[in-house]
C-alpha positions in Angstrom: 211.4 17.5 251.6 213.8 15.7 249.3 211.1 13.4 247.8 209.0 16.3 246.5 209.9 15.5 242.9 208.3 12.0 243.3 205.1 13.6 244.5 205.1 16.1 241.6 205.6 13.2 239.1 202.8 11.2 240.8 200.2 14.0 240.3 201.5 14.6 236.8 200.5 11.0 236.0 196.9 11.7 236.9 196.8 15.0 235.0 197.4 13.2 231.7 194.2 12.6 229.7 192.3 9.6 231.0 190.8 8.6 227.6 193.0 6.2 225.7 193.0 3.9 222.8 193.5 0.6 224.5 194.1 -0.9 227.9 196.4 -3.8 228.8 196.9 -6.2 231.7 200.1 -8.1 232.2 202.7 -9.6 234.5 206.4 -9.2 235.0 209.0 -11.9 235.9 212.7 -11.1 236.5 215.2 -10.3 239.1 216.1 -7.6 241.6 219.2 -6.2 243.2 220.2 -3.6 245.7 222.8 -0.7 245.7 224.0 0.7 249.0 226.6 0.3 251.7 226.7 -3.5 251.3 226.9 -3.3 247.5 228.6 0.1 246.8 228.9 -0.3 243.1 226.9 -2.0 240.3 228.0 -5.5 241.4 224.8 -7.2 240.3 226.3 -10.6 241.2 225.9 -9.6 244.8 222.9 -11.8 245.6 220.6 -11.1 242.7 217.1 -12.2 243.7 213.8 -12.9 241.9 211.0 -10.4 241.2 207.4 -10.8 240.1 204.7 -8.2 239.3 201.3 -7.5 237.8 200.2 -4.3 236.1 197.6 -2.4 234.2 198.5 -0.1 231.3 196.4 2.6 229.7 197.6 3.7 226.3 196.7 7.4 225.9 198.2 7.4 222.4 200.5 5.3 220.3 203.4 7.1 222.0 202.3 7.6 225.6 201.0 5.2 228.2 200.2 5.2 231.9 201.1 2.1 233.8 200.1 1.1 237.4 201.3 -2.0 239.1 202.5 -4.0 242.1 205.8 -5.8 242.3 207.1 -8.3 244.8 210.8 -8.8 245.0 213.6 -9.9 247.3 216.7 -7.8 248.1 220.0 -9.1 249.6 223.7 -8.2 249.7 226.8 -9.1 251.6 230.2 -7.6 252.4 231.9 -10.8 251.2 231.9 -9.5 247.6 233.7 -6.2 248.5 237.4 -5.8 249.3 237.1 -2.4 251.0 238.6 -2.0 254.5 235.2 -1.2 256.0 233.5 -4.2 254.3 236.2 -6.5 255.6 235.7 -5.1 259.1 231.9 -5.3 259.1 231.4 -8.7 257.5 227.6 -8.1 257.4 224.9 -9.2 255.1 221.2 -8.5 254.8 218.1 -9.8 253.2 214.5 -8.6 252.9 211.3 -9.0 251.0 210.1 -6.0 249.1 206.6 -4.9 248.1 206.2 -2.0 245.7 203.2 -0.1 244.3 203.9 2.3 241.4 202.5 4.6 238.7 204.7 5.5 235.7 204.5 7.4 232.4 205.9 5.6 229.4 207.1 7.1 226.2 207.5 5.0 223.0 210.1 6.3 220.6 208.2 4.7 217.6 204.4 4.7 217.3 203.4 1.3 218.6 200.3 -0.7 219.4 199.8 -4.4 219.9 198.4 -6.1 216.9 198.0 -3.0 214.8 199.6 -3.3 211.3 199.6 0.5 210.8 202.2 0.9 213.6 205.6 -0.6 214.2 205.8 -4.1 215.6 208.4 -3.0 218.2 209.6 0.2 219.9 212.2 1.2 222.5 210.7 3.1 225.4 211.6 5.0 228.5 209.6 5.5 231.7 209.6 7.6 234.9 207.1 7.9 237.8 206.5 7.5 241.5 206.3 4.5 243.8 206.0 3.5 247.5 207.7 0.4 248.9 207.8 -1.7 252.0 210.8 -3.7 253.3 211.7 -5.4 256.6 215.4 -6.1 256.5 217.2 -8.8 258.5 220.9 -8.2 259.2 223.4 -10.9 259.9 227.0 -10.7 261.0 229.2 -13.2 262.7 226.9 -15.0 265.2 224.4 -12.2 265.5 221.2 -11.7 263.6 219.0 -8.6 263.9 215.6 -8.1 262.3 214.9 -4.4 261.9 211.5 -2.8 261.9 209.3 -2.1 258.9 210.4 0.6 256.5 207.8 2.3 254.2 209.2 5.0 251.9 208.7 6.6 248.5 211.0 6.0 245.5 211.3 7.3 242.0 211.3 4.6 239.3 212.9 5.3 235.9 214.4 3.1 233.1 214.1 1.9 229.6 213.1 -1.2 227.6 211.9 -2.6 224.3 208.3 -3.6 223.5 207.4 -6.3 220.9 204.3 -7.7 219.3 204.2 -11.4 220.3 201.1 -13.3 219.2 197.9 -11.6 218.1 196.8 -9.5 221.1 199.8 -10.4 223.3 202.8 -8.2 223.7 206.3 -8.8 225.2 208.7 -6.3 226.7 212.2 -6.4 228.2 213.0 -3.6 230.6 215.5 -2.4 233.2 214.4 0.0 235.9 216.2 1.7 238.7 214.5 3.0 241.9 216.0 6.1 243.5 214.9 6.0 247.2 214.9 8.7 249.8 216.0 6.4 252.7 219.2 4.7 253.9 217.4 2.0 255.8 216.7 -0.6 253.1 219.7 -2.7 254.3 218.9 -2.2 258.0 222.4 -0.9 258.9 222.6 1.5 261.8 224.9 4.5 261.8 227.3 3.1 264.4 228.4 -0.3 265.7 229.0 -1.2 269.3 232.8 -0.6 268.8 232.1 2.9 267.6 232.7 2.4 263.9 230.3 4.0 261.5 228.5 1.3 259.4 226.5 3.4 257.0 226.5 6.8 255.4 223.1 8.4 255.8 223.9 11.0 253.2 224.1 8.3 250.6 220.7 6.8 250.1 220.0 3.3 249.0 218.8 2.2 245.5 217.2 -0.9 244.1 216.6 -2.2 240.6 214.1 -4.5 238.9 215.0 -6.1 235.6 212.5 -8.3 233.8 210.4 -9.5 231.0 206.7 -8.5 230.8 203.9 -10.4 229.0 200.8 -8.3 228.5 197.3 -8.8 226.9 195.5 -6.0 225.0 191.9 -5.8 226.2 189.7 -5.8 223.2 187.0 -3.1 222.6 184.0 -3.0 220.2 186.1 -1.3 217.5 188.5 -4.2 217.5 185.7 -6.4 216.3 184.4 -4.0 213.6 185.9 -4.6 210.1 187.7 -1.7 208.6 188.1 0.2 211.9 191.6 0.9 213.1 192.4 2.6 216.4 
């Protein structure tokens, strides 16, 4: 199946050594947007919506970390922002809540650890992993409104960001992440309309993105309270 790469990455995350230097808990606040038939290019002004999340991070070294979390977001788009002939014919829009659970592997370009003066106080980083998400799109057009059924599908999150030391055991990060999905049903469009026109291209899968700021707290261990010990 086409999502086999996501499954491989998912198991790879658990094959990384479980012992790490520190763990962190945190939350994310930001925005989300969708790419698909109703937003065929990166027109992020096409109904950007809020996103929130919580996560747990296990640092396996000063360069690598595993992160597991849950995000809640909203997705929406409309044909009104597009000038293509098909968009002008359809005049449709959609909206949906989104719930996502994920596991990702992070790589820091510079050795980094919160509140550790032997490492850099900031680092750019990249991430890749596996996720599963749920949406229930509602489609509107003209005087009609149609709520589609639940869609549960896998996705492959990847992106980049920058981590910073903030205050003592608090860290900040700014990140942008895309989600490659393996379904064309996020926007709820069917393949054909009652007049016979094709509304969606099932060969071109939907994407969604979450951009945000994270605030995370380093969970202290016994070694953090011992003078002269640096992890």
